[in-house]
C-alpha positions in Angstrom: 0.0 0.0 0.0 1.3 3.5 -0.8 0.8 6.7 1.2 -1.6 8.0 -1.4 -3.9 4.9 -1.0 -3.8 5.2 2.7 -4.6 9.0 2.6 -7.6 8.2 0.3 -8.9 5.6 2.6 -8.6 7.9 5.7 -9.9 11.1 4.1 -13.4 12.2 5.1 -15.1 15.4 6.0 -14.3 14.8 9.7 -10.7 13.8 9.5 -7.8 16.2 8.8 -4.8 14.1 7.5 -1.2 15.2 7.4 0.9 12.9 5.3 4.5 12.0 5.4 6.1 15.3 6.6 8.8 14.4 9.1 8.8 17.9 10.5 5.1 18.2 11.2 3.9 18.0 14.8 2.2 14.9 16.0 -1.5 15.6 16.9 -1.8 15.8 20.7 -4.3 16.9 23.3 -3.0 20.5 23.3 -3.1 21.2 19.5 -6.5 19.6 19.0 -8.4 21.7 21.6 -11.3 23.4 19.9 -11.0 21.4 16.7 -14.2 19.8 15.5 -12.4 17.2 13.3 -10.1 14.3 14.1 -6.5 15.3 13.4 -4.3 12.5 12.0 -0.7 12.3 10.9 0.5 9.3 8.8 4.1 8.4 8.1 5.6 5.2 6.6 7.5 3.0 9.0 10.8 3.8 7.4 10.1 7.5 6.9 10.2 7.3 3.0 7.4 7.6 0.4 8.2 4.2 -1.1 5.5 1.5 -1.0 5.6 -0.2 2.4 3.5 -2.6 4.5 3.6 -0.6 7.8 2.7 2.9 8.8 2.8 5.1 11.9 -0.6 6.8 12.5 -1.1 9.5 15.2 -4.6 10.6 15.8 -6.2 13.0 18.3 -9.5 14.8 18.8 -11.1 17.2 21.3 -13.3 14.7 23.2 -15.5 17.3 24.8 -16.3 19.1 21.5 -16.7 15.8 19.7 -19.2 14.6 22.3 -21.2 17.9 22.1 -21.3 17.8 18.3 -22.4 14.1 18.5 -25.2 15.0 21.0 -26.4 17.8 18.7 -26.5 15.5 15.7 -28.4 12.8 17.7 -31.0 15.4 18.9 -31.5 16.6 15.3 -32.1 13.1 14.1 -34.5 12.3 17.0 -36.5 15.5 16.4 -37.3 14.1 12.9 -39.0 11.1 14.6 -41.2 13.3 16.9 -44.9 13.2 15.9 -46.2 16.3 14.2 -49.6 17.8 15.0 -52.0 16.5 17.7 -51.3 13.1 19.2 -54.4 11.1 20.2 
């Protein structure tokens, strides 16, 4: 598997992926505060861009903000199930 394939499989609207840069900071609990997305950094096991079978993946998220956003999404979905009009 190549880095580009791994990046494509990890990419979504809720994950910010940093690929292969050895100088980039690893996501941690300080630099993810207030972020609404999961921050992930991916590097090959040997540090090169050559095809490989192993990767280092660091991921972090703000668990309080993530929990709050999840609660809001659940409430919005549940409000769609609420009966409209007069209930007998």
